[in-house]
N, C-alpha and C positions, 0 to 999 in steps of 0.2 A: 647260308641263309641269314644267320645272326648278324654277320658283317653287313650284308645288304640292308637289313632292317635298320641297323645303326646308322648307316650313311643316309638312308631315306629320312630317318628321324632328324638327323642333323640338318638336312636341307630344309625340312618343314619348319624346324625351329628358327633357322636363319631367315626364312621367308616371313614368318610371323613377327620376328623381332624387327625386321626391316619395315614391315607394314605398320607396326606400332610406332616406330620412330619417324616415319616418313613425314607426318604432318608437323613435327616439331623441329625439323631441320630445313634450313634454307640451302638449297642445292644450286650452286653456281657452275655453269658450264663454260666451255670455251672451244674454239676451233683449234686446228693444229698449225698455228703460225704465231710468231713471236708476239705481235701486238695483241692478239686475242688472249694469250696467256697472261700478259701484263694487266690488261683491262679486267680480266676475271679476278685477278688478285686484288685490284683496287676495289672492285665491287664487294668481294668477300671481306676485306679488311674494313671497309666502310660500314658494312652491316654487322660485323662481328660483335661490337659492344651491345647489340640489341637482339641478337638471335644466334642460335647454334648454326654454324656455317659448314657446309661440306663442299669442297672443290671437286669438280668433275672435269679435269683439264684434258685438252687434246682429243676431243671426241671425233674429230675428222672434218669432213667438208660440210657445206651448208645443209645438204639434204639430211645427213645423219643428225646434226645438232638440232635442226628444226623438228625432226621426228621425235627426238628426245624431249623437247619442251612441249610438244603436242601431247605426248603420252604421259607427261607429268614426271618423267625421270629427272628433269631439272626444272628449276623455277625461273631462272633468269640467265641471260648470257649477252655479251656485247655483240651487236650486229650493226649493219650499215643500211641506211634508208634506201639507197639504190638497190642493194641486194634484196631487201624485203619486197620492194615493188616489182622488180623485174624477174628475179630468180625464184622467190618464194610464192608470191601472188600471181606470177606470170602475166603481169600487166604489160601492154605494148609500149608504154612510155613511163617516165618517172612520175611519182606521185608525191603529194604533200603528206606531212605527218598526219593530218586529220583524215585524208583519204585512206591512208594505210590503216589507221586505227578502225575505221568503219569496216574495212574488209577483214581485219583480224578478229574483231569482236565475236563473230559467230563461232570462232575456234577457241574462244576463251582466252585469247591472247591480246596483248597490247604492246605498243612501242612508245617510249617516253624518254625523258631526260637526255636531250641532245648534249653530248659531252663537250662540244665546242670545236671539233676539227673535222675536216673532210679528207678521207683517205681514198682517193679515186684510183682506178686502174690506169696504167700507162705502159707503153713499150719503150725499152731503152737499149742502147748499144754502146760499144766501146768508143772512147773518143778517138777521132782520127782527122783526116784532112777534110777540106771543104766539099769533096765529092760525095761524102756520106749523106744519107737521107737526113733531112731536117724535120720533115712532117710525116705523119702516117701515110698520107697520100703518095709520098715518094716511094714507099715500099712496093707499090704496084709496078714500078719500073725496075725493080731489083729482085727478080725471081731467084737469083743466085744466093741471096742471103739465107742463112740457116736459122730458123726460129726454134727456140726451146721454150715451151710454155708449160705452166703448171697444169696438172691434170684437171683441176677444178675449172680453171680458165678455159680449157679446151671444151668443156662440156656445158658451161653456163650459157643461158640465153643471152646474157649481156656480155659474154666473153668473145671467144674467137669466132664462132659461127656468124654472129651478127656483124662483127668487125670486118671479117673477110668479105661479107656481102656489101657492106657500106663502102669499103675502099677498093673492092674488086681485087683482092690480094691473091696472087697465084701460088704462094708458098704452101708447102705441106709441112706443118710444124711437127716436132716430136714432143712427147710428154716428158717433163722434167720436174722433179720435186723442187718446190720453191726454196727449200733450205739450202740446196747446193747449186742453184741456178747462177748465182753471182760468180762462184768459183769456176763453173763451166764456161761462163762468158769470158772471164779474165784469162782462162787457159786457151781460149780460141776454139773450144769445142762447139760452140754455137755463136751466132752473130747478134741475135736479138732475143731478149727475154721479156716476159711480163713482170711488172713491178707494182708495188703499192707506193703512192706518192709520199708516204711517211717512212719508207724504208731507210734505215740508217746507212746502208751500204751504197746508196746512190752517190753520196759525197765521198765515201771512202775510196771507191773505184773510179771516181771522176766520170761517171757515165753521162752520155748525152740522152736526154729524155725527148722522145719524138712528140712534136706538137700534135694535138688532136684537132687538126684544122677543119674537119667536118663536124666537130662537136658530137661525136658518137657516145662517149662515156658520160653518164649522168653524175650528179654529186653523190658521194657516198658518205653522208654525215653519220658519224658514230652515235648510236643510241643504245638504249637497253631494250631488249625484247624480253617480255616477262609474261607470266601467267597472271590473269586478272585476279584469281583467288589469292595470290600472294599478298596483295594489298591488305586484305582482311586478316590473313594469317600472321603477317609480320608488319603491323602498322608502323612501329617505331623504326624498324630497319628500312622500310620504304621511305619514310620521311628523311632519313639520313642519306639514302641514295639520291633523292631528289636534289640534295644540296650539291651534287656533282655537276649539275647542269651548267654548261658553259665554262667549266673550270680547266679543261685540258685543251691547250692550244696545239696547233700543228707542230710548233717548235718543241713543246713539251713532249709530245708523242715521239718525235724523231729522237730526242735526247734519251728517252726511256728505252726505245728500241736499240739505240746505240749501246746503252749500258748493258743490255742483254747480249747482243750479237757481237759486239767488239770487245767489251770488257768481261763478258761471261759472268755477270752478276746474277744471282738467283732472282727469279721473278718476284718472289715475296719480298725480298729486300728492296728491289726497285720500287715496288708499290708502296712499301712502308716509308721509304725515303721521300717519295713524291708527296704522300699524304701528310707527312709530318713537316715537310719543307726543312729537313735537317741538313742544311747546306754544309758541305765538307765532311759529313759523317757518312762516308760511303762504305759499303760492305766490301770486304775482300772477295775477289772472285773465287779464290780457292782452286786447288788442282784436283787431280784424279782421286787422291786419298780422301779429301774432304767431301767430294761428291759421292764417293763409294760408301763411306761410313756416315752419311748424314742422318738426320733424325727420322727419315722415312724408310730406312733400310728394313727395319723389323716389320713395318706395315706392308711394304711391297713383298717381302719374303712370305709373310702369312697369306697374302692374297694369291701369290703365284702358286704356293704349295697347295692351297685349298682348291684352286682351279684344276691342278693336275690330279690331285688325290680323288676328288669327287668324280671327275670325268672318266678316269681310268677304272675306278670302282664300278661305276654304272656300265661302262663298256664291257667290263669283265662279266658282270651279272647277266648281260644279254648276249655277249659274244661267245661265251663258253657253250650255252645251250644251242646257239645257232651253229657253232662248229660241230657239236655232237650230232645235230640234225643232218648237217651236210655229210658227215662221215657215215651215219647209219642208213640214210636214205639217198643212194647215189643219184636218183633222178632229181633231187633237190639241190645237189652240190653246185651245179653250174648257175642256177638262178640266185642262190644265196651268195656265192662268190662274186657274181656279176653285180649284185645290188650293193654290197659293201665296197667293191672295187670302184664303182662309179662315184661314190662319195669322195674318194681320194682325188678325183680329177677336178672337183670344184675348187677354184681358188679361195683361200681362206677369207680374204677381205670381202670377196663377192658373197660368200656364204653368210658372213656376219651381217652384211648390208641387207641381204634378203630376210634374215631372221628378225631384224628390228621391226619392220612393219607387220610381220606375221604375229609377233609376240606382243607388240605395242609397248616395248620397253628396251632400254639399253642396259649395259652393265653385265653383271654376273650370269644371269640366266641365258641370254643368247650365246655368251662365250662358252658356258658349260655345255650347251647342246652342240655347238660346233666342234668342240674338243672331243666330246663323246662320239660323234659321228666319225671323226678322223681316226679315233683309236680302235674302231671296230675291226678293220681289215686284218691287222696282224694277229689279233686275238682269235678271230674266227678261223683264219687260215691255219694258224699253228695248232689250234684245238683239233681241227679236222685232220691235219697231217699226223698229229701225235696219236690219235685213235686208230687211224689207218695203218700205222706202223706197228701196232701190237701184233706179235707173231700169231699166225693162224693156228699153230699148235696149241697155244694157250687157250684160244677160243674153243677149240675142239675139246680140250680137257675140261673146260668149264661146262660145256654141253654134256659131256659124259657124266659129270658129277651132278647133273640135274639143276644147275643154277639157272634162274630166270634171266631174261634179257636185262632187267633192271639191276639185278645183283651183279651180272657180268660187267655192266657199265660202271657201277659204283665201286666194286671191290677189285676189279682186274684192269679194265681198260683205262679208266681215268687215272688211277695211281701210276700206271706205267707211262701214260702220256703226260703226266704232270710236269716233268722237266721241259718238254717241248712247249707246253701251254705257258709255263712261266717265262720262257724265252719270248713268246709273243707278247705277254704283258709287259716285259721289260722294254721291248721295242716300242710298244704303244706309249709307255710312260716317258721314255726318253724323247720320243717325238713330241709328246704333249708339252714337255718343258719348253721346247723351242717354239712350238706353235702358239703357246699361251702368251708369248710376247705380243702377238698381233691383237690380243684381246684388249690391250690398253687403248686401242684406237676407238673403242666404243665404251670406254669408261669402266672397264672391269679391273683396272689396276694391274698390279704385278710389275715385274722388271721392265716390261714393255713401255711403261710410263716414262722411264728415263730414256729409253731408246727413241720414243716419239719426240721427246723434248730435244734430245741431241740432234735429231734430223731437222727439226724446225730451226735450230740455232746453228746448224753445222758445227756442233761442239763435240769434238772427238772424245774429250774426257767424259762428257755426259753419256755418250754412246757406249763407251767402255764400262762406265759405272752401271749400266744396265746389262751389257753383254757378259761381263765377267761373272756376276752372280748367277746368271742363267746357265752359263757353261759349267760352273761349279756344281749347281744343282743337278744338271744332267749327269755329270760324272758321279755324284753321290747316289743318284737314283740307280745308275748302272751298277755301281759297286754293291748297293743294297740288294738288288735282285740277284746278282751273281753269288752273294753270300747265301741267300735263300736257296738258290739252285744247288749249291754245294751241299747244303744241309739236306735237301730232298734226296740227292743222289746217294748220300751216306745212309739214309733211312732204310731199315730192313724192308725187303720186298720191292724196292724201286730200282 
């Protein structure tokens, strides 16, 4: 009980501290692709001399990031005018900046500072002979072509559904993460992928971009989507951000994307170099060692451990009583086990996506709740099994001694079941270490932040820089619980 109170107090203090600091920190978000990471760094570094800035990178697709800015979890992020009009506001046609702002105002949001380039969608394929399609309309006559499209493009109102209707395309595309699409295309695993017009790899792979001959795709001019109250909270930072208007050309953006994707430079270094115009002073990309032991390692470790510790502690506080209930009342065993078992069947990303609108926030809170729910099953199951395995002779002896049901539970059944209960907690903790990497997709931090970045860049070193510490933490967690289990087994009476 004391441990539970301590954890609950820690959560309350963290929440109060976060609320106290919220109005003093400019929170910059980004989606989970290279260009958005870079633009978020440019926004943050531009505002940094005038405000305390917190980066919330790689939050996911448009729906998640927009929910984050609506709820106030972030204050500003880079977006595209076509996306705002068609995907966010659900307008049937592209809209001007003035029209978009009239629609966003009731939500407390605004779009401003056109950065100077248009990053529209397109479809591309490998170079080949003259028999290949030249225009999007040509795809209607090539049902044999295999399309690998990003998951967001497949679901967007201005993506595949409308494109297929406009051009009457017969293909059935497969979902493919944008970070690995180019490599899949080069390897011949797919024939056509969706691209952004500022992607650096178009030139690297010599791809043929299909002409949008029916004019389906609107302009996607890069802008800042921001909370209106940010202007009053950070007036100097906002003035600095306005000076970015028109400063980033399409060629600039392609070069910055190339620095990240082809040269594997850090996003922060690319943004700093662009803002300072320090020609020739390029940052070294670094290898696995430099990415593994960078300045963020301690922060990511702290965030990851906190997610696992709090979620498993809360799951234990509820899971052990539920397991006892299931063991002591057989008629409740099946409903309890079914309830916690169903939670395991919900995909983690889907659960996180559902929790965001329910809670009205991104970050640590929905991640903790999701990890807590996933950790329940092994704890409840092992507690129930451990108590059921207590020899009936000991129960009979306790009854003969006149012990109450409460005393039998506290002094006989729970101590004897403790090794099995600890094994359930160990399973939950090790599982949580791995599952917590998904939390980075909603801004909860941890080692998953590196994994998300590595996926966006198709950077194996960055992926390993996130996966290796997560694996080591899982092993350390397992060894810690095994040491506790050995100590419990050696204890008298267990």
